[in-house]
C-alpha positions in Angstrom: 22.2 12.6 13.6 20.9 10.0 11.0 17.6 10.4 9.3 16.3 7.1 8.0 13.0 6.0 6.3 12.2 2.3 6.1 9.7 0.7 3.7 9.0 -2.6 5.3 7.5 -4.6 2.5 6.0 -8.1 2.4 8.4 -9.3 -0.3 11.2 -6.8 -0.1 12.2 -3.7 1.8 14.0 -0.4 1.0 15.9 2.1 3.2 16.2 5.8 2.3 18.3 8.4 4.1 18.5 12.2 4.0 22.0 13.2 3.0 23.7 16.0 0.9 20.6 18.1 0.7 18.4 15.3 -0.8 16.9 11.9 -0.3 18.9 8.8 -1.3 17.9 5.1 -1.4 20.9 3.2 -0.1 22.3 -0.1 -1.4 23.1 -3.1 0.8 26.4 -5.0 0.9 25.4 -6.7 -2.4 25.1 -3.3 -4.1 21.3 -3.8 -4.4 18.9 -1.2 -3.1 16.2 -3.9 -2.7 16.6 -6.2 0.4 14.4 -9.3 0.5 12.2 -9.4 3.6 13.4 -12.8 4.6 15.0 -14.2 7.8 16.7 -17.6 8.0 18.1 -19.7 10.8 20.8 -22.2 10.0 22.8 -24.1 12.6 24.6 -21.6 14.8 23.8 -18.5 12.8 20.9 -16.5 11.4 20.9 -14.5 8.2 18.7 -11.8 6.7 18.1 -10.4 3.3 19.9 -11.8 0.3 21.7 -14.5 2.2 18.4 -15.7 3.7 16.5 -15.7 0.4 19.1 -18.0 -1.1 18.0 -20.6 1.6 14.3 -20.5 0.7 14.8 -23.6 -1.5 17.6 -25.4 0.4 16.4 -24.6 3.9 12.6 -23.9 3.6 11.6 -25.0 7.1 13.9 -22.6 8.8 13.5 -19.7 6.4 10.8 -17.2 7.3 9.2 -14.9 4.7 6.0 -12.8 4.6 6.1 -12.4 8.4 4.5 -9.0 7.9 1.2 -10.8 7.4 1.4 -12.3 10.9 2.5 -9.4 13.1 -0.1 -8.2 15.6 -2.6 -10.9 14.9 -3.9 -14.1 16.7 -3.4 -17.7 15.8 -7.1 -18.4 15.4 -7.7 -15.6 13.0 -9.2 -17.1 9.8 -6.9 -14.9 7.7 -3.9 -16.3 9.6 -5.1 -19.9 9.1 -5.2 -19.3 5.4 -1.7 -17.8 5.4 -0.3 -20.7 7.4 -1.4 -23.2 4.8 0.9 -21.5 2.3 4.0 -21.3 4.5 6.7 -24.0 4.4 7.8 -23.2 8.0 5.9 -24.3 11.1 3.6 -21.8 12.9 2.1 -22.7 16.3 -0.2 -21.2 18.9 1.4 -19.6 21.9 0.1 -18.6 25.3 -2.8 -16.1 25.1 -3.6 -17.2 21.5 -0.6 -15.6 20.0 1.5 -16.7 17.0 4.8 -18.6 17.4 7.2 -19.5 14.6 9.3 -22.7 15.2 12.8 -23.0 13.8 15.9 -24.9 14.4 18.5 -22.6 15.9 21.8 -23.5 17.6 20.8 -27.2 17.4 17.6 -26.5 19.4 14.0 -25.9 18.6 13.3 -22.2 19.2 10.0 -20.3 19.0 10.0 -16.7 17.9 7.0 -14.3 17.8 6.4 -12.3 14.5 7.5 -9.2 16.4 10.9 -10.8 17.2 11.3 -11.9 13.5 10.5 -8.4 12.4 13.0 -6.9 14.8 15.6 -9.3 13.5 15.1 -8.0 10.0 15.0 -4.4 11.2 18.4 -5.0 12.8 19.7 -5.9 9.3 18.3 -2.8 7.7 19.7 -0.7 10.6 23.2 -2.2 10.1 23.0 -1.5 6.4 22.2 2.2 7.0 24.9 2.5 9.6 27.5 1.1 7.2 26.6 3.7 4.6 26.3 6.6 7.0 29.2 5.7 9.2 27.2 6.6 12.3 24.8 5.1 14.7 21.2 5.0 13.6 18.5 5.5 16.2 15.6 7.6 14.8 13.5 6.3 11.9 10.1 6.5 10.3 8.7 3.1 9.2 5.8 2.4 6.8 2.8 0.1 7.3 -0.3 -0.6 5.2 -3.1 1.9 5.7 -5.5 -0.9 6.7 -3.4 -1.9 9.7 -5.4 -1.9 12.9 -4.5 -0.6 16.4 -3.1 -4.0 17.4 -0.9 -4.4 14.3 0.5 -0.8 14.7 1.3 -1.5 18.3 3.1 -4.7 17.3 5.2 -2.8 14.8 6.2 -0.3 17.5 7.1 -3.3 19.7 9.3 -4.7 17.0 11.0 -1.3 16.5 11.7 -1.1 20.2 13.2 -4.6 20.3 15.5 -3.6 17.4 16.7 -0.7 19.6 15.3 2.0 17.2 13.2 5.1 18.0 10.3 5.3 15.7 9.3 8.9 15.1 6.2 7.9 13.2 4.4 4.8 11.9 3.3 6.1 8.5 0.8 4.7 6.1 2.3 3.5 2.8 0.1 5.7 0.6 0.6 8.8 2.8 4.4 8.4 2.4 4.0 8.2 -1.3 1.8 11.3 -1.3 4.5 13.2 0.7 7.2 12.1 -1.7 5.0 13.3 -4.6 3.9 16.7 -3.2 6.9 18.1 -1.3 8.8 18.7 -4.6 5.9 20.2 -6.5 6.4 23.9 -7.1 3.1 24.6 -8.8 0.6 23.5 -6.1 -2.3 25.8 -5.6 -2.2 28.4 -2.8 -3.8 27.5 0.5 -6.9 29.6 -0.2 -7.4 28.1 -3.7 -9.1 24.9 -4.7 -6.8 21.9 -3.8 -5.3 19.6 -6.4 -6.8 16.0 -6.0 -4.4 13.2 -6.8 -5.1 9.4 -6.6 -2.4 7.1 -5.4 -2.7 3.4 -6.1 -0.2 1.0 -4.4 -0.4 -2.6 -5.4 2.5 -4.6 -3.9 3.2 -8.2 -3.2 0.3 -8.9 -0.9 -2.3 -6.0 -0.9 -3.9 -3.2 -2.9 -4.1 0.2 -1.3 -5.8 3.4 -2.7 -5.7 6.9 -1.3 -7.1 10.2 -2.6 -5.2 13.2 -1.4 -5.7 17.0 -1.7 -2.7 19.1 -2.2 -2.2 22.8 -1.5 1.1 24.7 -1.2 2.9 23.4 1.9 0.3 20.8 2.9 -1.4 17.6 2.0 -4.6 16.1 3.4 -5.7 12.5 2.9 -9.4 12.6 1.8 -10.2 8.9 1.7 -8.6 5.4 1.6 -9.6 2.0 0.5 -7.8 -1.3 0.4 -8.0 -5.1 -0.3 -5.5 -6.7 2.1 -5.4 -10.0 0.3 -5.0 -8.9 -3.4 -1.5 -8.5 -4.6 1.3 -9.8 -6.7 1.6 -13.1 -4.9 -2.1 -13.9 -5.8 -1.2 -13.6 -9.5 1.9 -15.7 -8.8 -0.4 -18.4 -7.4 -2.4 -18.4 -10.6 0.7 -19.0 -12.7 1.8 -21.6 -10.1 -1.4 -23.5 -10.4 -1.1 -23.6 -14.2 2.4 -24.9 -14.1 1.7 -27.5 -11.4 -1.2 -28.8 -13.4 0.9 -29.0 -16.5 3.7 -30.8 -14.7 1.3 -33.3 -13.2 -0.5 -34.1 -16.4 2.5 -34.3 -18.7 5.3 -35.5 -16.5 3.5 -37.1 -13.5 5.3 -34.7 -11.1 3.2 -33.5 -8.1 5.2 -30.4 -7.0 2.6 -29.6 -4.2 3.7 -32.7 -2.3 7.3 -31.7 -2.1 8.3 -28.5 -0.2 11.5 -27.7 -2.2 9.9 -28.4 -5.5 7.0 -26.2 -4.6 9.4 -23.3 -3.7 11.3 -23.7 -6.9 8.1 -23.6 -9.0 6.8 -20.5 -7.1 10.0 -18.6 -7.9 9.7 -19.7 -11.5 6.1 -18.5 -11.5 7.1 -15.1 -10.3 9.7 -14.8 -13.1 7.2 -15.9 -15.7 4.6 -13.3 -14.5 7.2 -10.5 -14.9 8.1 -11.7 -18.4 4.5 -11.8 -19.5 4.0 -8.2 -18.3 6.7 -7.1 -20.7 5.9 -9.5 -23.6 2.6 -10.6 -25.2 4.1 -13.7 -26.9 4.2 -17.1 -25.4 6.9 -17.6 -22.8 8.6 -21.0 -22.4 9.5 -22.5 -19.0 12.2 -25.2 -18.5 13.2 -26.7 -15.2 15.9 -29.3 -14.7 15.7 -32.1 -12.1 12.6 -30.7 -10.5 11.6 -34.0 -8.8 12.9 -37.5 -9.0 15.6 -36.3 -11.5 12.9 -35.4 -14.0 13.2 -32.4 -16.3 9.9 -30.5 -17.0 8.8 -27.8 -19.4 5.8 -25.7 -20.0 4.7 -22.3 -21.4 2.2 -19.5 -20.9 0.9 -16.4 -22.7 -0.3 -13.1 -21.4 -3.9 -13.6 -22.8 -4.1 -17.0 -21.1 -2.8 -15.5 -17.8 -5.4 -12.7 -17.9 -8.2 -15.2 -18.6 -7.2 -17.4 -15.6 -6.8 -14.3 -13.3 -10.1 -12.6 -14.4 -11.6 -12.9 -10.9 -8.6 -11.2 -9.3 -8.6 -8.4 -11.9 -12.3 -7.8 -11.2 -11.6 -7.3 -7.5 -9.4 -4.3 -8.3 -12.3 -2.1 -9.2 -13.9 -2.3 -5.7 -11.3 -0.3 -3.7 -10.8 2.2 -6.6 -14.5 3.0 -6.7 -14.9 3.0 -2.9 -12.1 5.6 -2.5 -13.8 7.8 -5.1 -17.3 7.5 -3.6 -16.1 8.5 -0.1 -14.8 11.8 -1.3 -17.9 12.4 -3.5 -15.6 13.5 -6.2 -16.1 12.9 -9.9 -13.4 11.6 -12.2 -13.2 15.0 -13.8 -12.1 16.4 -10.4 -9.0 14.1 -10.3 -5.8 15.9 -11.4 -3.7 12.7 -11.8 -3.4 9.0 -10.9 0.0 7.9 -9.6 0.8 4.2 -9.4 3.5 2.5 -7.3 4.2 -1.0 -6.3 5.5 -3.9 -8.5 2.1 -5.3 -9.4 1.0 -2.1 -11.0 3.4 -3.0 -13.9 0.8 -5.7 -15.1 -0.8 -4.2 -18.2 -4.3 -5.3 -17.3 -4.0 -3.5 -13.9 -3.2 -0.2 -15.7 -6.2 -0.7 -18.0 -8.6 -1.1 -15.0 -7.2 2.0 -13.2 -7.7 4.0 -16.4 -11.3 2.8 -16.9 -12.3 3.8 -13.3 -10.7 7.3 -13.2 -10.8 8.1 -16.8 -7.1 9.0 -16.8 -4.0 7.1 -17.8 -2.0 6.2 -14.8 1.2 8.2 -14.3 4.6 6.7 -13.3 6.5 9.9 -12.4 7.4 8.3 -9.0 9.9 5.5 -8.5 7.5 2.5 -8.2 9.7 0.6 -5.8 11.4 3.3 -3.7 8.6 6.0 -3.4 7.5 4.7 0.0 10.9 4.7 1.6 11.7 8.2 0.2 8.5 9.5 1.7 9.3 8.0 5.1 12.8 9.6 5.0 11.3 13.0 4.2 8.9 12.6 7.1 11.8 11.7 9.4 13.7 14.7 8.3 10.7 16.9 8.9 10.3 15.5 12.5 14.1 15.6 13.2 15.4 18.8 14.8 18.7 18.5 13.0 17.4 19.0 9.5 15.9 22.0 7.8 13.2 20.9 5.5 10.6 22.9 3.6 7.5 23.2 5.7 4.9 20.6 4.6 2.0 19.6 6.8 0.7 16.1 6.6 -2.9 15.3 7.7 -3.8 11.7 7.7 -7.2 10.1 8.6 -8.8 7.4 10.7 -9.6 4.4 8.5 -12.2 2.9 10.8 -14.7 4.5 13.3 -13.9 4.1 17.0 -16.4 4.0 19.9 -16.1 4.1 23.6 -18.4 2.1 26.0 -18.9 2.4 29.7 -21.3 1.5 32.5 -23.1 4.4 34.2 -23.4 4.8 38.0 -26.9 3.4 37.7 -25.5 0.3 35.9 -26.8 1.2 32.5 -24.6 0.8 29.4 -23.4 3.8 27.5 -21.4 4.3 24.4 -20.3 7.0 22.0 -18.5 7.2 18.7 -15.5 9.4 19.4 -13.8 9.1 16.1 -15.7 8.7 12.8 -14.4 7.1 9.7 -12.0 9.5 7.8 -11.6 11.8 10.8 -8.3 13.7 10.7 -5.4 12.4 12.6 -3.4 13.1 14.8 -6.4 14.4 16.9 -7.4 14.7 20.5 -10.9 14.9 22.0 -11.9 16.0 25.5 -14.7 14.1 27.2 -16.4 14.9 30.5 -17.6 12.3 33.0 -19.2 12.6 36.5 -18.1 9.8 38.8 -17.4 9.2 42.5 -15.1 6.2 42.1 -12.9 4.5 39.5 -14.5 3.7 36.2 -13.7 1.7 33.0 -13.7 2.8 29.4 -13.6 0.3 26.6 -12.7 1.1 23.0 -14.0 -0.8 20.0 -14.0 -0.5 16.3 -17.6 0.6 15.3 -17.6 -1.0 11.9 -17.9 -4.4 10.3 -15.4 -3.5 7.6 -12.4 -3.8 9.9 -10.0 -6.6 8.6 -9.5 -7.9 12.1 -11.7 -10.5 13.8 -11.7 -8.8 17.2 -13.1 -5.3 17.3 -11.7 -4.7 20.8 -9.0 -2.0 21.0 -8.4 -1.7 24.7 -9.7 -1.2 28.2 -8.8 1.9 30.1 -9.4 2.2 33.9 -9.4 5.7 35.4 -8.4 5.4 39.0 -8.3 7.4 42.3 -11.6 9.1 41.5 -13.3 10.4 44.7 -16.5 12.3 45.5 -16.3 16.1 45.8 -16.6 18.1 49.1 -20.4 18.0 48.8 -20.4 14.2 48.5 -21.5 14.3 44.9 -19.9 12.9 41.8 -16.7 14.7 40.8 -16.2 16.1 37.3 -13.5 14.1 35.4 -12.0 15.4 32.2 -10.7 12.6 29.9 -8.6 13.1 26.8 -8.8 10.4 24.1 -6.6 10.7 21.0 -5.4 9.0 17.9 -1.7 9.9 17.7 0.6 10.3 14.7 1.2 6.5 14.6 -2.5 5.9 14.1 -2.8 4.3 17.6 -5.8 5.1 19.9 -5.3 5.7 23.6 -6.8 7.5 26.6 -3.9 9.9 27.0 -4.8 11.6 30.3 -7.5 12.1 32.9 -8.0 14.9 35.5 -10.5 15.4 38.3 -11.8 18.9 39.0 -11.2 19.9 42.6 -12.1 23.0 44.6 -9.2 25.1 45.6 -9.0 26.5 49.2 -9.8 30.3 49.4 -6.8 32.6 49.4 -6.3 35.0 52.4 -7.5 38.5 51.6 -4.6 41.0 51.2 -4.4 44.0 53.6 -6.4 47.1 52.4 -4.2 50.1 51.4 -5.0 53.7 52.2 -8.2 55.3 51.1 -6.6 57.6 48.5 -5.3 54.7 46.4 -7.8 52.1 47.6 -9.9 52.0 44.5 -7.0 51.8 42.2 -5.2 49.2 44.2 -8.3 47.0 44.5 -9.1 47.4 40.9 -5.5 46.4 40.0 -5.5 43.4 42.2 -8.9 42.3 41.3 -7.9 42.6 37.6 -4.8 40.5 38.2 -6.9 37.8 40.0 -9.4 37.7 37.2 -6.7 37.5 34.7 -5.0 34.6 36.4 -8.3 32.7 36.7 -9.3 33.0 33.0 -5.8 33.1 31.5 -5.8 30.4 28.9 -5.1 30.0 25.2 -7.5 31.9 23.1 -7.8 29.0 20.6 -11.5 28.2 20.4 -10.7 24.7 19.3 -8.8 23.9 22.5 -10.7 26.0 25.0 -14.3 25.2 23.9 -14.4 21.5 24.4 -16.8 21.2 21.5 -14.0 20.6 19.0 -11.1 18.3 19.8 -7.6 19.8 19.8 -5.1 18.5 17.4 -2.1 16.9 19.1 1.2 18.0 17.6 4.5 16.2 18.2 5.0 14.7 21.6 2.4 16.8 23.5 4.1 20.1 22.6 1.1 22.0 23.9 0.5 20.1 27.0 1.0 23.1 29.3 -1.4 25.1 27.3 -4.0 22.3 27.3 -3.7 22.0 31.0 -4.5 25.7 31.4 -7.4 25.2 29.1 -8.8 22.3 31.1 -8.6 24.3 34.2 -10.7 27.1 32.6 -13.3 24.6 31.4 -13.5 22.9 34.8 -14.1 26.2 36.5 -16.9 27.1 34.1 -18.6 23.8 34.4 -18.3 23.7 38.2 -19.8 27.2 38.7 -22.7 26.4 36.5 -23.4 23.3 38.3 -23.3 25.1 41.7 -25.7 27.7 40.4 -28.2 25.3 38.9 -28.0 22.8 41.8 -28.5 20.0 39.3 -26.3 16.9 39.1 -25.5 16.2 35.4 -26.5 12.6 34.7 -25.2 12.6 31.2 -22.1 10.5 31.5 -20.2 11.9 28.6 -20.3 15.6 27.5 -18.3 16.9 24.7 -18.8 20.4 26.2 -21.2 21.6 23.6 -22.5 24.3 26.0 -19.1 25.4 27.2 -19.5 28.8 25.5 -22.7 29.4 27.4 -21.1 28.3 30.6 -18.2 30.7 29.9 -20.6 33.6 29.6 -22.2 32.7 33.0 -18.7 32.5 34.5 -17.8 36.0 33.3 -21.1 37.4 34.7 -20.3 35.8 38.1 -16.8 37.2 38.1 -18.0 40.7 37.2 -20.1 40.8 40.3 -17.1 39.9 42.4 -19.3 37.8 44.8 -19.3 34.0 45.5 -16.1 33.6 43.5 -14.8 30.0 43.7 -11.6 28.8 42.2 -11.2 25.3 40.8 -8.1 23.3 39.8 -7.5 19.9 38.5 -5.7 16.7 39.8 -4.2 14.2 37.4 -5.5 10.7 37.7 -3.6 7.5 36.9 -4.8 5.3 34.0 -4.4 1.6 33.6 -4.6 0.2 30.1 -5.1 -3.3 28.7 -4.4 -3.3 25.0 -3.1 -5.7 22.3 0.6 -5.0 23.0 3.6 -6.6 24.6 4.2 -5.6 28.2 7.3 -3.8 29.3 8.7 -7.0 30.8 8.1 -8.9 27.6 9.7 -6.2 25.5 12.7 -6.1 27.8 13.1 -9.9 27.6 12.8 -9.9 23.8 15.3 -7.0 23.5 17.8 -9.0 25.6 17.3 -12.1 23.4 17.9 -9.9 20.3 21.1 -8.5 21.8 22.3 -12.0 22.6 21.6 -13.1 19.0 23.4 -10.1 17.6 26.4 -11.0 19.8 26.1 -14.7 18.6 26.0 -13.5 15.0 29.3 -11.6 15.4 30.9 -14.7 17.1 29.6 -16.9 14.3 30.9 -14.5 11.6 34.3 -14.4 13.2 34.3 -18.2 13.5 33.2 -18.6 9.9 35.9 -16.2 8.8 38.6 -18.1 10.7 37.4 -21.4 9.1 37.3 -19.9 5.7 40.8 -18.6 6.1 42.1 -22.1 6.8 40.2 -23.5 3.8 41.4 -20.7 1.6 45.0 -21.2 2.6 44.8 -24.9 1.9 43.5 -24.4 -1.6 45.8 -21.5 -2.3 49.0 -23.2 -1.2 48.2 -26.5 -2.9 48.0 -24.8 -6.3 51.1 -22.5 -5.7 53.4 -25.4 -4.7 53.2 -26.7 -8.3 53.4 -23.2 -9.9 55.1 -20.1 -8.6 56.6 -21.8 -5.5 57.8 -25.0 -7.2 61.5 -23.8 -7.5 61.7 -22.8 -3.9 60.9 -26.1 -2.2 62.4 -29.5 -2.5 60.4 -32.4 -3.8 60.5 -34.1 -0.4 59.3 -31.1 1.5 56.6 -30.4 -1.1 55.2 -34.0 -0.7 55.1 -33.6 3.0 53.4 -30.2 2.8 50.9 -31.5 0.3 50.1 -34.4 2.7 49.6 -31.9 5.6 47.3 -29.8 3.5 45.2 -32.8 2.5 44.8 -33.9 6.1 43.7 -30.4 7.0 41.1 -30.4 4.3 39.7 -33.7 5.6 39.7 -32.3 9.1 37.8 -29.2 8.0 34.9 -31.4 6.7 35.2 -33.9 9.5 36.1 -33.3 13.1 36.9 -29.6 12.5 33.6 -28.7 10.8 32.0 -27.0 13.8 34.7 -25.8 16.2 35.4 -22.6 18.0 37.4 -19.7 16.3 40.5 -20.5 18.3 40.8 -24.0 16.8 40.9 -22.6 13.3 43.4 -19.8 14.2 45.7 -22.4 15.8 45.5 -24.7 12.7 46.3 -21.8 10.4 49.3 -20.9 12.4 50.6 -24.5 12.1 50.2 -24.4 8.3 51.9 -21.1 8.1 55.0 -22.4 9.9 55.5 -24.8 7.0 54.4 -22.5 4.2 55.7 -19.1 5.1 59.4 -20.0 4.7 58.7 -21.1 1.1 56.7 -18.0 0.4 59.5 -15.9 1.9 62.2 -17.5 -0.3 60.1 -16.8 -3.4 59.6 -13.2 -2.3 63.2 -12.6 -1.5 64.4 -14.1 -4.7 62.2 -11.8 -6.7 62.9 -8.6 -4.8 66.6 -9.1 -3.9 68.1 -8.2 -7.4 66.3 -4.9 -7.4 67.5 -4.1 -3.9 71.1 -4.9 -4.9 70.7 -2.8 -8.1 69.5 0.2 -6.1 72.4 -0.2 -3.6 74.9 -0.4 -6.6 73.5 2.9 -8.1 74.1 4.7 -4.9 77.6 3.4 -4.7 78.3 4.6 -8.2 76.9 8.0 -7.4 79.1 8.5 -4.4 82.2 7.1 -6.2 81.6 9.7 -8.9 81.7 12.3 -6.2 85.1 11.1 -5.1 86.5 11.3 -8.6 85.2 14.9 -9.1 86.7 15.9 -5.8 90.1 14.4 -6.5 90.1 16.3 -9.9 89.6 19.6 -8.0 86.1 20.3 -9.1 85.1 23.8 -7.8 81.7 22.5 -6.9 83.1 20.4 -4.1 86.2 22.6 -3.2 84.5 23.8 0.0 84.2 20.3 1.5 86.7 19.4 4.2 89.1 16.6 3.4 88.3 14.7 6.6 84.7 14.5 5.5 85.6 13.2 2.1 87.7 10.5 3.8 84.7 9.4 5.7 82.8 9.0 2.5 85.6 7.1 0.9 85.9 4.7 3.8 82.1 4.1 3.9 82.0 3.3 0.1 84.9 0.9 0.5 83.2 -0.9 3.3 79.8 -1.1 1.7 81.2 -2.4 -1.6 83.1 -5.1 0.2 80.0 -6.1 2.1 77.9 -6.2 -1.1 80.4 -8.2 -3.1 80.7 -10.7 -0.3 76.9 -11.2 0.2 76.3 -11.5 -3.6 78.9 -14.1 -4.0 77.6 -16.1 -1.0 74.0 -15.8 -2.2 74.9 -17.0 -5.7 76.3 -20.2 -4.2 73.1 -21.0 -2.2 70.3 -22.9 -4.0 66.8 -21.4 -4.3 65.3 -24.2 -2.0 67.3 -22.9 1.0 66.8 -19.8 3.0 68.8 -16.8 1.6 72.1 -15.7 3.1 71.1 -12.0 2.9 67.6 -10.6 3.0 66.1 -7.6 1.3 65.7 -5.9 4.6 69.4 -6.3 5.4 70.4 -4.9 1.9 68.1 -1.9 2.4 69.5 -1.3 5.9 73.1 -1.2 4.6 71.9 1.1 1.8 70.3 3.5 4.2 73.4 3.5 6.3 75.5 4.5 3.3 73.1 7.3 2.4 73.0 8.5 6.0 76.9 8.8 6.0 77.5 10.2 2.5 74.6 12.5 1.8 75.4 15.2 4.4 78.9 15.4 3.0 78.0 15.4 -0.7 75.2 18.0 -0.2 77.2 20.3 2.1 76.2 23.8 0.9 78.9 26.4 -0.1 79.6 29.2 2.4 78.1 32.6 1.4 80.7 35.1 0.2 81.6 37.9 2.6 80.1 41.3 1.7 82.6 44.1 1.5 81.7 47.4 3.3 81.1 50.4 0.9 84.1 52.7 0.4 83.9 56.3 1.6 83.7 58.7 -1.3 83.6 62.5 -1.1 80.2 63.9 -2.1 80.0 65.3 -5.5 78.8 68.8 -6.0 76.1 67.8 -8.5 74.7 65.2 -6.2 74.7 67.6 -3.3 72.9 70.1 -5.3 70.5 67.5 -6.6 69.8 66.1 -3.1 69.1 69.5 -1.6 65.4 70.4 -1.5 64.3 72.8 -4.1 62.1 75.7 -3.5 59.0 74.3 -5.2 59.3 70.8 -3.7 56.7 69.6 -1.2 57.8 68.6 2.3 57.1 65.2 3.8 53.9 65.0 5.9 55.8 63.5 8.8 58.2 66.5 8.9 56.2 69.7 9.4 57.9 73.0 9.0 58.9 75.1 11.9 55.9 77.2 11.6 53.6 74.2 11.5 55.4 72.6 14.4 54.9 75.7 16.5 51.2 75.6 15.7 50.7 72.1 17.0 49.1 71.9 20.4 51.3 69.7 22.6 48.3 68.9 24.8 46.4 67.1 22.0 46.8 63.6 20.6 48.5 62.9 17.4 45.3 62.2 15.6 43.8 65.6 16.7 47.0 67.4 15.7 47.0 65.8 12.3 43.4 66.9 11.8 44.3 70.5 12.7 47.1 70.4 10.3 44.9 69.2 7.5 42.3 71.9 8.2 45.0 74.6 8.2 
């Protein structure tokens, strides 16, 4: 089972796997561990990664990059409108206010959603991992920015499903980095000691993220996060681009902003210049040939000049750094280390700002490019049942507060913040409602700091709610949670119902009446109150933490039943109808005590159960029908990609054969074809080349296969003649050596060599006849072949020579290698025994007797009724 971690970046992506007892970042087919996050559509095919990036200049309108900025958002979003103005490809509004990306694919205008484009790129990363692992990849952990909202996280999950992957966790970038940092540390403080606080700063291509984490042995906890979603490397690239564009316009009258391809070229050059300035303080020259209108341009820039022009951007870096520190109420002295990752943290000025805020020089112990993917792979290994990984608990947080709103039975509005900012996740809360019919719960972000224009998370309708037997509002338990993906949901709802009374069991006899009753009553009480003794789950005052895929659902169901019984009995006693629409069960402990008192009395004992209620949800997510449709489209495009690869390979084979044969006909094959035939063949090759770039430019695979077969009919005989002429002398030489070897055998046999004296004469005659026949055949074929010119097909082929050679060896070898018969062994002669030997062989008085031959006395002492082992033991004791 494969374990894969994916760092889905805005500019580039990385894939890490767990293998060989460690984590390894894998390389793609170009031997590069970095895969550009680009998808391109060209004619009948689509490409991803390196191939797609090469088309950003030549095919900009059909090459999609930075699609991560679009996923899960709406077209009218101001941030999206700003992004669209920078993209060379066309972005339109789809039904429901969504985003559509228009490209030319298979000679038609197609519109793809950002989720589909993301799924296309994930398919590429998946195939890269499968090629390295030689197995199918299903489970993965994928990273997202920590500031992603519920809608964006759901969109990523949809893209993963379209790509036919199973996402075990959507993990925050900084949390993945923290896991990669902490799991290998052997010197972390013990759980009961003061934790080690580490700051992680991730500044990538499009955003800045900061997280402060507390580490203890075997666990990490995210204390605070802060981010600027529109401050990254591309913003610094834009500063350099503006400088170059202004220089080119003033000096060379070239307006690169008015030309898409020129703009893309200058953007790529600006990125290279920024990297060079990070490593060098001197002035860096820039030269570009034929940028526009066949004009060559040049410019230069220095690091000090760059820092001056980007001063406003550098100033924004301090905000998230200070915000993360203020949320934890820690001082810079409480920070153990500051770890930096992401390509943009290589800018010297960025490092200086980080040092000024935290008072510590930033550390680069982690791989700045691959740390996120490695952390995701570690998390996937932890969640996978097939890998044994050191136990390491990861506790993340909720970046934004979440509130629920509803309408009471009287029509009044109600709301409650169910998750505060920086609450731990994954987490589950239990809420109590009193209703007599279906009701709606709406979730919103309760903060203005959310980088999303619509605070609405979702609408959840609890259905099939009915009044209780008394006609009053029923008690409904609702679970809300933020799962390990960071996604909010109403996970379940249950209505408390009164169970029918059980028939009383027959009374036993008086003698054991008390004991039996006590025993049965004890069992009944135990069944009613039997629930997990975890106060966090049973109380209702503190939400229970959700682990895995509802691993404790059975226990939680029992807990709910206990809580329902308590609340119901208290309500019956008091006779009051609770009008508070939401109750986090702050008084459940008191209710529990009342319940125990009631049960001790043994009177008016009422049992309650729960009935699950269906929940309809309306959230920012693709429906199951839409997901299925997109998955089918993706599968069709994957099949089309394979067909196109096969077609392109067949076409390339024809083109390669044309160029290869054209050069060989005047080089190594020149001696093996007549001038007339060469001229005809060259003419056919030229016609084929013209056909490839004309009528045959875009045909099916079969057309190219047929064309290649036609060419091979003309070229293969020439190639065969050349091959035969080069290999035939060696084959004849080997044949001749074998003939000499066997001829030598005949000479030695005729001279009476003892080595072959045992061989029958009839067998030797067979060898002699075979040698004579093969020599005659060889001489005839060699003479005939010497009379045939090289431009004609050979009289004898290498395969025929080797066949005759094998026939010779098959006939002669068994005779030549006949083994000598073994000499007969003579029986030993009978000799009279000598007196000395007889005396020597006779046992002497002091000699010991063999253990297996006991003396007569010992034999008489053996009990015949016992086993051999027992007898032996008795003999040893004696």
